[in-house]
C-alpha positions as CSV (number, residue, x, y, z in Angstrom):
1,X,10.3,-21.7,125.2
2,X,7.2,-21.5,122.8
3,X,5.4,-18.9,120.8
4,X,2.2,-18.5,120.0
5,X,0.6,-16.1,117.4
6,X,-2.8,-15.2,118.0
7,X,-5.1,-14.0,114.7
8,X,-8.6,-13.7,114.4
9,X,-11.7,-12.7,112.0
10,X,-10.0,-13.8,108.6
11,X,-13.2,-13.9,106.9
12,X,-12.3,-16.0,104.1
13,X,-14.5,-15.5,101.3
14,X,-15.5,-11.6,102.0
15,X,-16.5,-10.3,98.5
16,X,-16.9,-6.7,100.0
17,X,-18.4,-3.9,97.7
18,X,-18.8,-7.3,94.9
19,X,-15.3,-6.9,94.5
20,X,-13.0,-10.1,93.5
21,X,-10.1,-8.3,94.4
22,X,-11.6,-7.9,97.9
23,X,-12.2,-11.7,98.2
24,X,-8.7,-12.3,96.8
25,X,-7.5,-9.7,99.8
26,X,-8.8,-12.0,102.3
27,X,-7.0,-14.6,101.4
28,X,-3.5,-13.0,100.5
29,X,-3.6,-11.1,103.9
30,X,-3.9,-14.1,105.6
31,X,-1.5,-15.8,103.5
32,X,1.3,-13.2,104.0
33,X,0.3,-13.3,108.1
34,X,0.8,-17.3,108.1
35,X,4.2,-16.7,106.5
36,X,5.4,-14.1,108.5
37,X,4.2,-16.3,111.7
38,X,6.2,-19.6,110.8
39,X,8.9,-17.7,108.6
40,X,10.1,-14.9,111.2
41,X,8.4,-15.5,114.5
42,X,8.8,-19.2,114.7
43,X,5.5,-19.7,115.8
44,X,4.6,-23.1,117.5
45,X,0.9,-22.9,117.5
46,X,-1.6,-20.5,115.4
47,X,-4.7,-19.5,117.9
48,X,-7.7,-18.2,115.3
49,X,-10.8,-17.6,117.7
50,X,-13.5,-17.3,115.1
51,X,-14.9,-16.0,111.8
52,X,-12.5,-17.9,109.7
53,X,-14.8,-17.6,107.0
54,X,-17.3,-15.0,106.3
55,X,-20.3,-17.2,105.7
56,X,-20.9,-20.7,106.4
57,X,-22.1,-21.2,102.6
58,X,-18.8,-21.4,100.8
59,X,-18.4,-21.3,97.1
60,X,-15.6,-24.8,96.3
61,X,-13.1,-22.0,95.5
62,X,-12.7,-20.7,98.9
63,X,-12.5,-23.7,100.6
64,X,-9.9,-24.9,98.2
65,X,-8.1,-22.0,98.5
66,X,-7.9,-22.3,102.3
67,X,-7.0,-25.8,102.2
68,X,-4.0,-24.9,99.6
69,X,-3.3,-22.2,102.5
70,X,-3.2,-24.4,105.4
71,X,-1.1,-27.3,103.4
72,X,1.5,-24.8,103.5
73,X,1.7,-24.8,107.4
74,X,4.1,-27.5,108.8
75,X,2.5,-30.5,110.4
76,X,4.2,-29.7,113.8
77,X,2.3,-25.9,114.0
78,X,-1.3,-26.9,114.9
79,X,-4.0,-24.6,113.7
80,X,-6.5,-24.4,116.9
81,X,-9.6,-22.8,115.8
82,X,-13.0,-21.7,117.4
83,X,-16.2,-21.3,116.1
84,X,-17.2,-17.4,115.4
85,X,-21.0,-15.8,114.4
86,X,-19.9,-16.0,110.7
87,X,-18.9,-19.4,110.8
88,X,-22.0,-20.5,111.8
89,X,-24.4,-17.8,111.0
90,X,-28.3,-18.2,110.9
91,X,-29.9,-21.9,111.4
92,X,-27.0,-23.9,113.2
93,X,-26.3,-27.3,111.2
94,X,-25.0,-30.5,112.7
95,X,-21.8,-30.4,110.6
96,X,-19.6,-27.3,109.8
97,X,-16.9,-26.5,107.3
98,X,-14.7,-26.0,110.4
99,X,-15.7,-29.7,111.3
100,X,-14.5,-30.6,107.7
101,X,-11.2,-29.1,108.1
102,X,-11.0,-30.6,111.5
103,X,-11.5,-34.0,110.1
104,X,-9.1,-33.4,107.1
105,X,-6.7,-32.8,109.8
106,X,-6.0,-28.9,108.8
107,X,-7.1,-27.2,112.0
108,X,-7.8,-28.5,115.1
109,X,-11.5,-27.3,115.9
110,X,-12.2,-26.3,120.0
111,X,-15.9,-26.2,120.9
112,X,-17.0,-27.0,124.5
113,X,-20.2,-29.3,124.9
114,X,-22.6,-26.9,126.6
115,X,-25.6,-29.3,126.7
116,X,-24.5,-32.1,128.7
117,X,-25.0,-30.3,131.7
118,X,-26.4,-26.8,132.7
119,X,-23.8,-26.1,134.6
120,X,-20.6,-27.6,133.8
121,X,-19.1,-27.5,129.9
122,X,-17.5,-31.2,129.0
123,X,-14.3,-30.3,127.1
124,X,-13.2,-33.5,125.5
125,X,-9.2,-33.9,124.8
126,X,-8.0,-34.0,121.3
127,X,-7.0,-37.4,120.2
128,X,-5.0,-37.4,116.6
129,X,-6.0,-41.3,116.3
130,X,-9.9,-40.5,116.3
131,X,-10.3,-36.7,116.2
132,X,-13.9,-36.9,115.5
133,X,-15.9,-33.7,114.4
134,X,-14.3,-31.3,117.0
135,X,-12.5,-31.4,120.8
136,X,-12.5,-29.7,123.8
137,X,-9.1,-28.9,124.2
138,X,-5.6,-29.3,123.2
139,X,-2.3,-29.9,125.0
140,X,0.9,-28.5,123.8
141,X,4.2,-30.1,125.1
142,X,6.4,-27.3,126.7
143,X,10.0,-27.9,127.9
144,X,11.4,-26.6,131.5
145,X,7.6,-26.8,132.7
146,X,5.6,-29.2,134.8
147,X,2.3,-29.7,132.5
148,X,1.4,-28.7,128.9
149,X,0.2,-25.6,127.4
150,X,-3.6,-26.4,127.3
151,X,-5.7,-24.4,124.7
152,X,-9.8,-24.8,125.0
153,X,-12.4,-23.3,122.7
154,X,-15.5,-21.6,123.2
155,X,-17.7,-21.4,120.4
156,X,-20.0,-18.2,119.6
157,X,-22.9,-17.8,121.9
158,X,-24.3,-14.8,121.2
159,X,-26.6,-13.4,124.2
160,X,-26.2,-16.7,126.2
161,X,-22.0,-15.8,126.4
162,X,-22.4,-15.0,130.0
163,X,-24.0,-18.5,131.0
164,X,-21.6,-20.2,128.9
165,X,-19.1,-18.6,130.3
166,X,-19.7,-20.0,133.7
167,X,-20.1,-23.5,132.2
168,X,-16.6,-23.3,130.8
169,X,-14.8,-21.9,133.8
170,X,-16.2,-25.0,135.7
171,X,-15.4,-27.4,132.8
172,X,-11.9,-26.0,132.6
173,X,-11.7,-26.6,136.5
174,X,-13.0,-30.5,136.2
175,X,-10.6,-31.2,132.8
176,X,-7.9,-30.2,134.9
177,X,-8.7,-32.6,137.8
178,X,-9.4,-35.1,135.5
179,X,-6.5,-34.8,133.1
180,X,-3.7,-32.9,134.8
181,X,-3.1,-29.4,135.9
182,X,-1.6,-27.6,133.0
183,X,1.3,-25.6,133.2
184,X,-0.7,-22.6,131.1
185,X,-4.1,-22.1,129.8
186,X,-5.6,-20.3,126.9
187,X,-9.3,-19.9,126.1
188,X,-10.0,-19.3,122.6
189,X,-13.5,-17.1,122.5
190,X,-15.7,-15.0,120.1
191,X,-17.2,-11.9,121.6
192,X,-16.6,-8.1,122.7
193,X,-15.7,-6.7,126.0
194,X,-18.3,-4.2,126.8
195,X,-15.9,-1.6,128.5
196,X,-13.5,-1.8,125.3
197,X,-16.3,-1.3,122.7
198,X,-19.2,0.4,124.6
199,X,-21.2,1.2,121.6
200,X,-21.8,-2.5,120.2
201,X,-24.6,-4.6,122.0
202,X,-24.2,-8.3,123.1
203,X,-20.9,-7.7,125.0
204,X,-19.4,-9.4,128.2
205,X,-18.6,-7.2,131.2
206,X,-15.3,-7.9,133.4
207,X,-17.5,-9.4,136.3
208,X,-19.1,-11.8,134.2
209,X,-15.2,-13.2,133.5
210,X,-14.2,-13.7,136.9
211,X,-14.5,-16.9,137.2
212,X,-12.9,-17.8,133.9
213,X,-10.0,-15.3,135.0
214,X,-9.5,-18.0,138.1
215,X,-8.6,-20.9,135.6
216,X,-7.2,-18.9,132.4
217,X,-4.3,-17.2,131.4
218,X,-4.6,-15.6,128.0
219,X,-8.1,-15.0,126.9
220,X,-7.8,-14.9,123.1
221,X,-10.5,-13.2,121.5
222,X,-12.3,-12.5,118.2
223,X,-14.6,-10.9,117.0
224,X,-14.3,-7.3,117.4
225,X,-11.8,-6.0,114.2
226,X,-10.7,-3.7,116.4
227,X,-7.1,-4.1,118.2
228,X,-7.5,-3.7,122.2
229,X,-6.1,-5.4,125.3
230,X,-7.2,-5.5,128.8
231,X,-6.2,-7.0,132.5
232,X,-3.1,-8.0,131.3
233,X,-4.7,-11.4,129.7
234,X,-7.5,-10.2,127.6
235,X,-6.1,-9.6,124.1
236,X,-8.1,-9.2,120.8
237,X,-5.7,-8.3,117.8
238,X,-8.2,-6.8,115.2
239,X,-9.3,-8.5,111.9
240,X,-6.5,-8.4,109.6
241,X,-8.4,-6.4,106.8
242,X,-10.7,-3.5,107.8
243,X,-14.3,-4.6,106.6
244,X,-16.0,-1.1,106.2
245,X,-14.8,2.6,106.3
246,X,-14.9,2.9,110.0
247,X,-12.7,0.0,110.6
248,X,-10.3,1.7,107.7
249,X,-9.9,4.6,110.1
250,X,-6.3,5.3,111.0
251,X,-7.0,4.6,114.9
252,X,-8.3,1.1,114.3
253,X,-5.5,-1.3,114.5
254,X,-5.3,-4.6,112.2
255,X,-3.1,-7.4,112.6
256,X,-2.1,-10.3,114.7
257,X,-0.5,-11.0,118.0
258,X,2.9,-12.9,118.9
259,X,2.8,-14.4,122.6
260,X,6.1,-15.3,123.7
261,X,6.4,-17.7,126.5
262,X,9.2,-17.8,129.4
263,X,9.5,-20.3,131.9
264,X,10.7,-19.2,135.2
265,X,10.3,-15.7,134.2
266,X,7.2,-15.0,136.4
267,X,6.8,-13.1,139.6
268,X,5.4,-16.2,141.0
269,X,8.8,-17.7,140.9
270,X,9.7,-21.6,140.0
271,X,8.6,-22.9,136.9
272,X,5.7,-20.5,136.7
273,X,5.3,-19.0,133.4
274,X,5.6,-15.6,132.0
275,X,4.6,-14.2,128.8
276,X,5.1,-11.1,126.2
277,X,2.4,-10.9,123.7
278,X,3.2,-8.3,121.0
279,X,1.0,-7.1,118.4
280,X,2.0,-7.0,114.4
281,X,0.3,-5.2,111.5
282,X,-1.0,-7.2,108.6
283,X,-0.3,-6.4,105.0
284,X,-3.7,-5.0,104.1
285,X,-5.3,-2.9,101.6
286,X,-5.8,1.1,102.8
287,X,-8.6,3.2,103.3
288,X,-8.6,6.7,103.0
289,X,-11.1,9.5,103.9
290,X,-12.2,12.4,101.7
291,X,-14.9,14.9,103.4
292,X,-16.6,17.7,101.3
293,X,-18.9,20.2,102.4
294,X,-21.4,21.3,100.2
295,X,-22.9,24.1,101.5
296,X,-21.5,27.0,99.7
297,X,-21.8,26.0,96.2
298,X,-24.9,27.4,94.7
299,X,-25.2,25.2,91.5
300,X,-24.0,21.5,90.3
301,X,-21.5,22.7,88.0
302,X,-19.7,24.8,90.5
303,X,-19.9,22.1,93.4
304,X,-18.5,19.6,90.8
305,X,-15.4,22.1,90.1
306,X,-14.9,23.0,93.6
307,X,-15.0,18.8,94.3
308,X,-12.4,17.9,91.6
309,X,-9.9,20.8,93.1
310,X,-10.4,19.1,96.5
311,X,-9.5,15.7,95.6
312,X,-6.7,17.4,93.5
313,X,-5.5,18.7,96.8
314,X,-5.7,15.5,98.5
315,X,-3.8,13.4,96.2
316,X,-0.1,13.9,97.3
317,X,-1.6,12.9,101.1
318,X,-3.4,10.1,99.6
319,X,0.1,8.6,97.8
320,X,2.0,9.3,101.1
321,X,-0.4,7.6,103.2
322,X,-0.8,4.4,100.9
323,X,3.0,3.9,100.8
324,X,3.0,3.0,104.3
325,X,4.8,-0.1,105.2
326,X,1.3,-2.1,106.2
327,X,0.0,-0.9,102.8
328,X,2.3,-2.4,100.5
329,X,2.4,-5.5,98.2
330,X,5.9,-6.5,97.0
331,X,6.8,-3.2,97.6
332,X,4.1,-1.3,95.5
333,X,1.5,0.8,97.1
334,X,-1.9,-1.0,97.1
335,X,-4.6,0.6,95.3
336,X,-7.0,2.6,98.2
337,X,-10.7,2.6,99.0
338,X,-11.9,6.3,99.2
339,X,-14.0,6.9,102.0
340,X,-16.0,10.0,100.4
341,X,-18.2,11.8,102.5
342,X,-20.5,14.9,101.7
343,X,-21.2,16.7,104.6
344,X,-23.4,20.5,105.2
345,X,-26.4,21.7,103.4
346,X,-27.0,21.5,99.9
347,X,-28.2,24.7,97.9
348,X,-30.0,22.9,95.1
349,X,-32.3,20.2,94.2
350,X,-31.0,16.6,95.6
351,X,-31.9,14.9,92.5
352,X,-29.2,17.4,90.8
353,X,-26.5,16.1,93.2
354,X,-25.0,13.5,91.1
355,X,-22.9,11.8,93.9
356,X,-22.2,8.5,91.3
357,X,-20.3,10.7,88.9
358,X,-18.3,12.5,91.3
359,X,-17.4,9.1,92.7
360,X,-16.6,7.7,89.5
361,X,-14.4,10.6,89.1
362,X,-12.3,10.4,92.1
363,X,-12.0,6.8,91.7
364,X,-10.1,7.5,88.5
365,X,-7.9,10.7,89.7
366,X,-6.9,8.7,93.1
367,X,-6.2,5.3,91.2
368,X,-8.5,3.9,93.8
369,X,-10.2,0.4,93.8
370,X,-13.5,1.3,94.8
371,X,-15.2,4.7,96.1
372,X,-17.9,4.3,99.0
373,X,-19.9,7.1,98.9
374,X,-21.5,8.3,102.7
375,X,-23.9,11.6,102.3
376,X,-24.6,13.3,105.7
377,X,-26.0,16.4,103.8
378,X,-29.3,18.2,104.5
379,X,-31.0,20.3,101.4
380,X,-31.8,23.5,102.2
381,X,-35.7,22.7,102.1
382,X,-35.5,20.1,104.3
383,X,-33.2,22.7,106.9
384,X,-35.9,25.3,106.0
385,X,-38.9,22.5,107.2
386,X,-37.0,21.9,110.5
387,X,-37.0,25.3,111.2
388,X,-40.2,26.9,110.2
389,X,-42.5,24.0,111.1
390,X,-46.1,25.5,111.6
391,X,-47.0,24.8,115.0
392,X,-50.8,24.8,114.2
393,X,-50.2,21.9,111.8
394,X,-48.2,19.6,114.1
395,X,-49.8,20.4,117.6
396,X,-52.9,19.8,118.4
397,X,-54.6,20.5,122.0
398,X,-50.9,20.9,122.8
399,X,-49.9,17.5,121.7
400,X,-47.8,16.7,119.1
401,X,-49.4,15.4,115.8
402,X,-46.6,12.9,114.9
403,X,-48.4,11.8,112.0
404,X,-48.7,15.4,110.5
405,X,-45.3,16.1,110.9
406,X,-44.2,12.5,109.8
407,X,-45.9,13.1,106.4
408,X,-44.2,16.7,106.0
409,X,-41.1,15.3,106.7
410,X,-41.8,12.2,104.1
411,X,-42.8,14.7,101.7
412,X,-40.3,17.3,101.5
413,X,-37.7,14.2,101.6
414,X,-39.4,12.9,98.4
415,X,-39.3,16.3,96.6
416,X,-35.8,16.3,96.8
417,X,-35.6,13.0,95.3
418,X,-35.9,11.1,91.9
419,X,-39.7,10.8,93.4
420,X,-40.6,14.8,93.1
421,X,-43.6,13.9,90.8
422,X,-45.3,11.5,93.5
423,X,-43.8,13.4,96.6
424,X,-47.3,12.8,98.3
425,X,-47.8,9.2,97.4
426,X,-44.2,8.6,98.6
427,X,-44.8,9.7,101.4
428,X,-48.1,7.8,102.3
429,X,-45.9,4.9,101.6
430,X,-43.1,5.9,103.9
431,X,-45.7,6.9,106.5
432,X,-47.3,3.5,106.5
433,X,-44.2,1.7,106.7
434,X,-43.2,3.3,109.5
435,X,-46.5,2.5,111.0
436,X,-46.5,-1.3,110.4
437,X,-42.8,-1.0,111.9
438,X,-44.1,0.7,115.2
439,X,-46.9,-2.1,115.4
440,X,-44.3,-4.7,115.3
441,X,-45.3,-6.5,111.9
442,X,-43.0,-8.5,110.0
443,X,-39.7,-7.2,108.0
444,X,-41.5,-9.1,105.0
445,X,-44.6,-7.9,105.3
446,X,-42.9,-4.2,105.4
447,X,-40.7,-5.0,102.6
448,X,-43.3,-6.5,100.3
449,X,-45.6,-3.6,101.1
450,X,-43.5,-1.1,100.0
451,X,-42.3,-3.3,97.0
452,X,-45.9,-3.3,96.1
453,X,-46.6,0.3,96.2
454,X,-43.4,0.8,94.4
455,X,-44.3,-1.2,91.3
456,X,-47.7,0.2,91.2
457,X,-46.3,4.1,91.4
458,X,-43.7,3.5,89.3
459,X,-44.0,0.7,86.8
460,X,-41.3,1.6,84.4
461,X,-38.5,1.6,87.2
462,X,-39.3,-2.7,87.8
463,X,-39.5,-3.3,84.1
464,X,-35.8,-3.8,83.8
465,X,-35.0,-5.3,87.1
466,X,-32.1,-7.9,86.5
467,X,-31.4,-10.5,89.2
468,X,-27.4,-10.6,89.5
469,X,-26.6,-14.3,90.5
470,X,-23.4,-15.1,92.1
471,X,-20.3,-16.2,90.2
472,X,-21.1,-20.1,89.5
473,X,-17.7,-21.9,91.2
474,X,-18.9,-25.4,88.9
475,X,-17.3,-26.0,85.5
476,X,-19.5,-26.0,82.8
477,X,-20.9,-29.5,82.5
478,X,-20.8,-29.4,78.9
479,X,-17.8,-27.9,77.8
480,X,-15.2,-28.1,81.3
481,X,-14.8,-24.3,80.9
482,X,-15.1,-22.3,84.2
483,X,-18.4,-20.1,84.2
484,X,-17.6,-16.3,83.5
485,X,-17.5,-14.2,86.7
486,X,-20.4,-11.6,86.8
487,X,-21.1,-11.4,90.6
488,X,-22.2,-7.7,91.8
489,X,-23.1,-8.8,95.6
490,X,-25.1,-6.1,96.4
491,X,-25.2,-6.6,100.4
492,X,-22.3,-4.0,101.0
493,X,-24.0,-0.7,100.8
494,X,-21.6,0.5,103.6
495,X,-23.4,3.8,104.0
496,X,-23.1,4.4,107.5
497,X,-23.7,7.8,109.2
498,X,-20.9,9.7,111.0
499,X,-23.5,9.4,114.3
500,X,-24.8,5.6,115.1
501,X,-22.3,3.4,113.3
502,X,-22.1,0.0,113.8
503,X,-19.3,-2.2,113.2
504,X,-20.1,-5.1,110.9
505,X,-18.9,-8.0,112.3
């Protein structure tokens, strides 16, 4: 009867690790998915519940690229989009780029009016003649059934999601009473389900979805970049691209869902609609993890030799992994991103452990696009400190003297870094920052305190600081030539530890 396709979290404009290639990946992966949906799946509508963009502050080039991609989609295939946290992060604005694309006819931007009534959402119908800035629902005509396929949208609400869900459930019920009952109902929304992603905060429980389930047949979710489905009606396809090393693991599925509707195929009989949701992997860039235990090596030279041999031993496995179908573009394997993890106990000074040089060698040896280094090591001195702490020093009258313990730990860590000559001073700075944090002082004040202390202790390290300015997307006013690209977008450290990792959404 009809086929819908469900994709989410495309994050267009994400220049991961400061790499233009990763920004291009976001566009090319989305383009390939759209083409596959239309040419191979024969979709009747595209559902995109949030995070179309990585940021609301777009460079004109990114906006131009997505307009070009959307223009390739046939007019009879609507692209129905709701808002995610990245589409509207920080302070909300009256008009966003989703409003712009809606008014231009590239997408149908669906969101609920939650302010008119504290108990019931107002969901206005889409009118192609007067689209406005957004709509509350969109009807897709369907043959062989009594009523349309009706698609609603709920924007990202964060901690207020549970309240918004109750408003939307009542709003859908009142909308159907006003505009006629649909044959089948879809809700686009951007949040995680608690039972499926227990390590993340701000998720929704199945109990909070009880009223929604009464009025919705297919809950099309985004926000969590890992594929999951629940209850036979909740589906999350996972982001088309992985956005950090955790998401790049093999157990994280990424892609989109095709949803084939079948009138009369339901156990309810009559013209009730049954559906079959099938997941399809997207063509994306591979991540490959290399782990190396540093414990056995007494010197930097021994460690370097052993590390290089270890990487060489991994090369065949890397080639085989990157040759999988989902990692190939035009028949050629994509250069991988290497997740390089050092573990164990370092037997020599941390200052002599040149992870940058080892990463540079691994990048060339593995023909990698990028090497992300994650260190979960301890030095022998720190290990000894933890096992031989003087109880008389850190305990007073049977009570733990946390300030003394912290100072010992901070000083030991500083001695194992480039700040060895000022270890005691650095320990004081760290201890002061910790106390400010415990007192709930403003982050800006803590940052300024540490920055000021760093300038006083290490003026030679601040003299040559240069700010990297993002690529200017506009043509030079005098020459008409495009500005050179020297972006280094340093906000993607992605150095999460094995324990306590957080998915960046």
